[in-house]
ZALO-123873 format. One record per atom (N, C-alpha, C, O, CB): x, y, z; residue in one letter. Coordinates in steps of 0.02 Angstrom, whole numbers, plus 50000, padded with zeros to 5 digits. Glycine has a CB too. Layout:
BEGIN
XYZA;...
***
This chain:
BEGIN
519115373650150M;518715374350110M;518065372950164M;518005367550193M;518855369950046M;517615378150172V;517025375350206V;516695373750159V;516555377850116V;516645379150251V;516425365650156A;515565364850128A;515295365950135A;515265365450197A;515195362150120A;514725368650111Q;514105372850110Q;513535366550138Q;513605361450104Q;513945376450021Q;513045366050186R;512695362150182R;512235363150132R;512225368450101R;512505361150233R;511785357650119E;511445355350047E;510795359250072E;510565358250129E;511355345550026E;510575362550038L;509645364350050L;509385358250051L;509535353250018L;509175368949984L;508935359250095S;508165352150085S;507895354650061S;508065360250044S;507655348750137S;507265351750042E;506825352449982E;506435355749990E;506235359249944E;506555347849956E;506115356150063A;505855362650104A;506415370850073A;506205376250052A;506025360150212A;506895369550079E;507345379450073E;507205379750007E;507015384849979E;508435381250088E;507305373649974V;507265376849882V;506685378649859V;506625383149818V;507445371549820V;506095374549889D;505535378249856D;505255386249906D;504875390749890D;504855371749851D;505635385249966R;505475391649991R;506065398949960R;505885404849967R;505515390350079R;506645397449932V;507145399849892V;506745402649824V;506735408349802V;507715393949879V;506485397849804F;506285399249717F;505425402149712F;505145404049661F;506355389849661F;505075401849787H;504485405249774H;504475411949797H;504025415949785H;503955401949800H;505175413549843A;505125418949854A;505575423649791A;505545429849792A;505315419349927A;505915420749746L;506095423649703L;505705424449633L;505995427149585L;506595421549701L;505055422049629A;504645421349589A;504245428149568A;503925429049516A;504285416449614A;504295431049602T;504005439149606T;504715445249606T;505255445349637T;503475440149697T;504415449649558S;505045453949539S;505005460949581S;505425465149565S;505075455649452S;504535462749634T;504585465649674T;505075460749745T;505415463949784T;503885468149678T;505035456849747R;505445453849833R;506025451649781R;506435450249824R;504965445049901R;506385450249717R;506875453049677R;507185458149682R;507795458549687R;506725453449632R;506665464349681D;507025467649688D;507185472049757D;507535476949766D;506915469949642D;506865469149789I;506865471649859I;507475467149901I;507745468749954I;506065470449893I;507595461849863L;508375457649903L;508815462149844L;509365463149870L;508505445349894L;508805464949783R;509245467649753R;509495475249783R;510035477849769R;509005467449689R;508945478649831R;509185483149869R;509715481949925R;510245484349945R;508675485449892R;509135475449942T;509445474949999T;510285471750026T;510625471450078T;508975471650024T;510335469849946I;511155469649945I;511625476449929I;512225477349940I;511355464349887I;511315479049911E;511815489149895E;512035488649970E;512605487549992E;511095500049874E;511185490250020R;511365492650085R;510695490750143R;510095490650130R;511515501450075R;510975489550200E;510305488350257E;509745494250227E;509945499150196E;510585490650360E;509235493450237Q;508685496050250Q;508205496250271Q;507855492050242Q;508585496850233Q;507805500150324S;506925499550346S;506565497250297S;506565498750237S;506525506450364S;506215492850333V;505645491850297V;504935496650259V;504605496150207V;505465488350337V;504955501350318S;504785508850286S;505105511950219S;504725514050175S;504985513950339S;505595512250213T;506035516150168T;506005510750112T;505935513450057T;506835518250199T;506035504350111L;505905501350055L;505335499950033L;505265497649976L;506145496950054L;504745501450079A;504125503450059A;503845508850023A;503415508349979A;503865503750099A;504135514450046S;504115520750009S;504435520349928S;504515525749899S;504545526250056S;504585515649901E;504885516149848E;504375508349816E;504685503649791E;505825516349860E;503795508249820Y;503455502649781Y;502785506449794Y;502715510049844Y;503535493849811Y;502205505349739D;501685509649734D;501315502749768D;501085499149724D;501465513549652D;501205500249835M;500805494049852M;500845499949932M;501155505149946M;501255483549845M;500315495449969S;500515497450049S;500775495350087S;500985489750074S;500205498050085S;500955498150156F;501675496750188F;501435488750199F;501875484550189F;501925501950271F;500825486650217A;500845479350242A;501035473950173A;501145467950179A;500015477450278A;501035477050125A;501265472850067A;501905472050063A;502135467250033A;501095475250007A;502285476650095V;503025477150072V;502885471850134V;502745466050119V;503625485150070V;502915473450189Q;502935467750248Q;502775461450234Q;502975457050272Q;502495469150301Q;502395459950181K;502375453550171K;502775451650116K;502975445850117K;501755451550164K;502925454850074H;503585453850032H;504115450850073H;504265444950068H;503875460550003H;504435455450118V;504775454450156V;504845448950193V;505395446250194V;504745457950177V;504265446050236A;504125441750259A;504275433650221A;504545428550243A;503565443950272A;504075434650179V;504075429550108V;504875428450104V;505135422950104V;503705433950022V;505275435250099L;506045433150081L;506445430950145L;506915426950141L;506465439650046L;506215434350216E;506515431950262E;506315424050299E;506665422350346E;506485437350302E;505735419450275A;505625413650271A;506025410350247A;506325406250281A;505205412750251A;506125411150180A;506705409650132A;507335410050144A;507825408350111A;506685412950083A;507265413550216N;508045415450233N;508335420150197N;508765422550233N;508515410050226N;508335422950145L;508745427650106L;509025433650124L;509585435950113L;508455429150060L;508355436850167I;508575442750214I;508505441750270I;507985439350291I;508305448450207I;509135443950318V;508865445650401V;508475450750400V;508475454750353V;509405447550456V;508055451250457K;507905456750486K;508115459450552K;508275455250594K;507375456650484K;508135465550568R;508325466750651R;507895471650671R;507535474450629R;509125469350671R;507865472950728A;507565477150745A;508065483950788A;508435482550835A;507035473350780A;508005488350771E;508305493750798E;507965499850807E;507795503650762E;508805494850765E;507825500850884G;507495506650916G;506475501950874G;506265496250884G;507955517950871G;506205506550841R;505605505950826R;505675505850735R;505215506950695R;505175512050865R;506215504450724E;506335503550629E;506555495550654E;506725493450710E;507195510250570E;506475491950583R;506625485750566R;506945484150515R;506675480550473R;506195482950564R;507555486350506L;508095483650460L;508225478450416L;508255472550433L;508475482850485L;508285480550362V;508345473550336V;508725473050285V;508565476650237V;507745470550319V;509405468250274R;509965465850245R;509975459450199R;509615455150226R;510375464950295R;510215457450148A;510285450750121A;510725447350157A;511245449550183A;510475450450053A;510435440450159N;510875436250191N;511365433750132N;511085431450082N;510475430350229N;512195434050134P;512535431950075P;512515426750087P;512745424850033P;513115434050057P;512405420250127E;512665414750141E;511985411850094E;512235409250044E;512825412850226E;511575411650092M;511135409250077M;510855411550008M;510455407749982M;510805409650126M;511005416349980I;511085419649909I;511635413249880I;511505409149836I;511485429149911I;512325413949921A;512755409949896A;512425403249874A;512405400749818A;513275409149943A;512135400649940R;511835390849939R;511375392549882R;511335387849843R;511255386350027R;511055397049866A;510405394749803A;510925398849748A;510565401249704A;509305399049814A;511415400049740R;511695400349690R;512115395149649R;512175394249588R;511935404449702R;512415391849706A;512805385149706A;512275381049661A;512395379049604A;512975381549790A;511555379749701L;511095376449686L;510965376449587L;510905371849546L;510515379649738L;510955383249581L;510895384449536L;511305384149473L;511045384849417L;510765387949552L;511975383149483A;512475381549487A;512525373749452A;512705371949396A;512645382849552A;512315370649501R;512445363649479R;511955360049415R;512045355749372R;512355359249547R;511265365349440Y;510685363049393Y;510995364949314Y;511125360849270Y;509875367749413Y;511045368949311E;511725372249243E;512315367749235E;512465367749175E;512175380749268E;512565365449255E;513185360649240E;512725353249229E;512885348849189E;513855360449318E;512185352849268L;511755346949237L;511475343649165L;511475338349134L;511285348049261L;511155353749158W;510925354049078W;511435354149035W;511425350948982W;510525360249058W;512055358549060R;512385358049004R;512855350048990R;513195348448941R;512835364549008R;512735347149037S;512975339549033S;512545333748998S;512715327948985S;513045337149104S;512025336548988R;511185332248975R;511325335148871R;511225330848827R;510075338749045R;511505341148854I;511575345848817I;512075341048794I;511785336048773I;511675353048838I;512795340448789A;513265340348788A;513355332748739A;513505331048682A;513495341748856A;513165330048798R;512625320648785R;512365321248720R;512665318948672R;511735318848844R;511855324148716L;511185324948653L;511385326248604L;511075325148551L;510645330048656L;512285330448609D;512485332248553D;512975327448517D;513095327548457D;512715338248562D;513255323048563D;513555317148547D;513165311848521D;513345308248476D;513875314948597D;512615311348550L;512235306348510L;512025310448429L;512035307248376L;511475303848562L;511905315248432L;511505317548369L;512135317648297L;512015317248237L;511125326948389L;512935318448341A;513415318848278A;513605311948279A;514045311548237A;514095324248282A;513505306148305G;513555300848285G;513935297848354G;513895300748408G;513875300748215G;514355290748341P;514615285348372P;515175288448395P;515275288148456P;514705279248333P;515645291848354S;516265291648349S;516445297848427S;516815297148476S;516515293948259S;515975303348405T;516055308448451T;516115305948527T;516575307148566T;515495313048442T;515595302648536S;515725301748616S;516145296948646S;516035296348707S;515155300248648S;516595293348623S;517095290248627S;517915294248639S;518435292948669S;516995286648569S;517555300848586E;518295304448597E;518285311348667E;518665315248695E;518515308848506E;517695309648667T;517675317748727T;517855313548792T;518165316248837T;516655323148743T;517685307748796G;518055302248861G;517485301448904G;517585298548958G;518795305848915G;516805303948887R;516425302748936R;515845297348947R;515415298148904R;516235307848942R;515725292748985S;515305286548997S;514625288649032S;514525293149073S;515735281049044S;514215284349007D;513635285149023D;513565285049096D;513125288749116D;513275280848991D;513965281049151D;514105283449223D;514135290849261D;513995292249319D;514685281349231D;514355294449211D;514605300449248D;513985304749249D;514025310849244D;515265304149212D;513475301949256T;512925307249257T;512485307449324T;512515302649362T;512435305849195T;512215311249333T;511965313149409T;511335316849384T;511375321149341T;512545318649462T;510595314549420D;509985317549406D;509805320349436D;509285323149418D;509595315449395D;510205322549530D;510115329549587D;510785333149579D;511335330849590D;510005327349682D;510645338749559P;511005342949539P;511395343849635P;511995343749647P;510525349849491P;510895344649682R;511225345849748R;511515341949775R;511585343249835R;510925347449790R;511825335149749T;512075330249778T;512955334049738T;513165336049684T;511655321249754T;513215333049814E;513815335549828E;514415330849832E;514235326049865E;513745338849885E;514955330149816E;515315323649845E;515655327649916E;515805333549920E;516015319749780E;515705324049952R;515965327550015R;516585323950047R;516585317950061R;515395327950070R;517175328950057D;517675325550071D;517675319650167D;518165316350183D;518245332550062D;
***
Protein backbone atom coordinates (compact mmCIF):
# COMPACT_ATOMS: atom_id res chain seq x y z
CA UNK A 1 0.00 0.00 0.00
CA UNK A 2 1.34 3.42 -0.96
CA UNK A 3 1.07 5.99 1.81
CA UNK A 4 -0.26 9.33 0.67
CA UNK A 5 1.85 12.34 1.50
CA UNK A 6 0.25 14.55 4.11
CA UNK A 7 -1.22 17.80 2.83
CA UNK A 8 0.65 20.89 4.00
CA UNK A 9 -1.26 23.72 5.66
CA UNK A 10 -0.93 25.76 2.45
CA UNK A 11 -2.33 22.88 0.36
CA UNK A 12 -5.25 22.45 2.75
CA UNK A 13 -5.98 26.19 2.54
CA UNK A 14 -5.89 26.11 -1.28
CA UNK A 15 -8.15 23.05 -1.49
CA UNK A 16 -10.78 24.47 0.87
CA UNK A 17 -10.61 27.86 -0.85
CA UNK A 18 -11.05 26.21 -4.26
CA UNK A 19 -14.03 24.17 -3.09
CA UNK A 20 -15.70 27.13 -1.35
CA UNK A 21 -17.42 28.30 -4.54
CA UNK A 22 -20.25 26.42 -6.23
CA UNK A 23 -18.97 27.26 -9.71
CA UNK A 24 -15.58 25.71 -8.95
CA UNK A 25 -17.22 22.63 -7.44
CA UNK A 26 -19.30 22.31 -10.60
CA UNK A 27 -16.22 22.70 -12.83
CA UNK A 28 -14.52 19.98 -10.81
CA UNK A 29 -17.57 17.72 -11.16
CA UNK A 30 -17.68 18.26 -14.92
CA UNK A 31 -13.97 17.51 -15.31
CA UNK A 32 -14.26 14.34 -13.25
CA UNK A 33 -16.80 13.10 -15.77
CA UNK A 34 -14.57 13.90 -18.77
CA UNK A 35 -11.75 16.15 -19.91
CA UNK A 36 -13.09 19.44 -21.31
CA UNK A 37 -11.73 22.55 -22.90
CA UNK A 38 -11.88 25.80 -20.97
CA UNK A 39 -14.02 27.28 -23.73
CA UNK A 40 -16.52 24.40 -23.44
CA UNK A 41 -16.66 24.94 -19.70
CA UNK A 42 -17.13 28.68 -20.18
CA UNK A 43 -20.12 28.11 -22.46
CA UNK A 44 -21.92 26.38 -19.56
CA UNK A 45 -21.90 29.42 -17.25
CA UNK A 46 -23.51 32.82 -17.30
CA UNK A 47 -20.19 34.62 -16.88
CA UNK A 48 -17.31 35.76 -19.03
CA UNK A 49 -14.67 33.44 -20.42
CA UNK A 50 -12.10 35.32 -18.30
CA UNK A 51 -14.12 34.65 -15.13
CA UNK A 52 -14.24 30.92 -15.89
CA UNK A 53 -10.49 30.99 -16.58
CA UNK A 54 -9.97 32.49 -13.12
CA UNK A 55 -12.03 29.72 -11.52
CA UNK A 56 -9.99 27.13 -13.43
CA UNK A 57 -6.78 28.83 -12.26
CA UNK A 58 -7.88 28.56 -8.60
CA UNK A 59 -8.65 24.85 -9.05
CA UNK A 60 -5.31 24.36 -10.80
CA UNK A 61 -3.44 26.18 -8.01
CA UNK A 62 -5.07 23.77 -5.54
CA UNK A 63 -3.92 20.90 -7.77
CA UNK A 64 -7.52 19.66 -8.01
CA UNK A 65 -7.41 19.87 -11.80
CA UNK A 66 -4.70 19.53 -14.42
CA UNK A 67 -4.64 21.74 -17.50
CA UNK A 68 -2.83 20.85 -20.71
CA UNK A 69 -2.48 22.44 -24.11
CA UNK A 70 -3.69 20.71 -27.23
CA UNK A 71 -3.18 23.03 -30.16
CA UNK A 72 -4.89 26.29 -29.34
CA UNK A 73 -7.19 24.74 -26.76
CA UNK A 74 -6.55 24.30 -23.07
CA UNK A 75 -7.99 21.02 -21.82
CA UNK A 76 -8.90 20.52 -18.19
CA UNK A 77 -9.32 17.28 -16.26
CA UNK A 78 -9.74 16.47 -12.59
CA UNK A 79 -6.71 15.29 -10.63
CA UNK A 80 -7.93 12.11 -8.89
CA UNK A 81 -4.82 11.90 -6.67
CA UNK A 82 -5.44 15.29 -5.04
CA UNK A 83 -9.16 14.61 -4.79
CA UNK A 84 -8.33 11.36 -2.94
CA UNK A 85 -5.94 13.21 -0.63
CA UNK A 86 -8.58 15.85 0.15
CA UNK A 87 -11.15 13.12 0.72
CA UNK A 88 -8.77 11.32 3.12
CA UNK A 89 -8.28 14.57 5.04
CA UNK A 90 -12.04 15.04 5.35
CA UNK A 91 -12.40 11.41 6.47
CA UNK A 92 -9.85 12.05 9.24
CA UNK A 93 -11.79 15.16 10.33
CA UNK A 94 -14.97 13.07 10.35
CA UNK A 95 -13.29 10.34 12.42
CA UNK A 96 -11.98 12.95 14.87
CA UNK A 97 -15.43 14.50 15.37
CA UNK A 98 -17.21 11.15 15.60
CA UNK A 99 -14.71 10.15 18.29
CA UNK A 100 -15.28 13.38 20.18
CA UNK A 101 -19.05 12.98 19.97
CA UNK A 102 -18.78 9.38 21.19
CA UNK A 103 -16.71 10.51 24.17
CA UNK A 104 -19.25 13.24 24.91
CA UNK A 105 -22.06 10.68 24.71
CA UNK A 106 -20.10 8.48 27.14
CA UNK A 107 -19.67 11.38 29.56
CA UNK A 108 -23.34 12.28 29.40
CA UNK A 109 -24.42 8.65 29.82
CA UNK A 110 -22.45 8.20 33.02
CA UNK A 111 -19.17 6.79 34.28
CA UNK A 112 -19.87 3.09 33.55
CA UNK A 113 -20.32 3.56 29.77
CA UNK A 114 -16.79 4.82 29.05
CA UNK A 115 -15.19 1.81 30.75
CA UNK A 116 -17.38 -0.54 28.71
CA UNK A 117 -16.22 0.90 25.39
CA UNK A 118 -12.56 0.33 26.20
CA UNK A 119 -11.63 3.88 25.21
CA UNK A 120 -9.10 5.85 27.16
CA UNK A 121 -8.30 9.53 27.20
CA UNK A 122 -4.97 8.70 25.51
CA UNK A 123 -6.76 7.63 22.28
CA UNK A 124 -7.27 11.21 21.10
CA UNK A 125 -5.53 13.10 18.36
CA UNK A 126 -6.11 16.78 17.71
CA UNK A 127 -4.68 16.88 14.18
CA UNK A 128 -6.65 14.73 11.72
CA UNK A 129 -3.87 15.06 9.16
CA UNK A 130 -1.56 13.05 11.40
CA UNK A 131 -1.38 9.45 10.29
CA UNK A 132 0.73 6.53 11.33
CA UNK A 133 3.47 5.46 8.96
CA UNK A 134 5.22 2.09 8.80
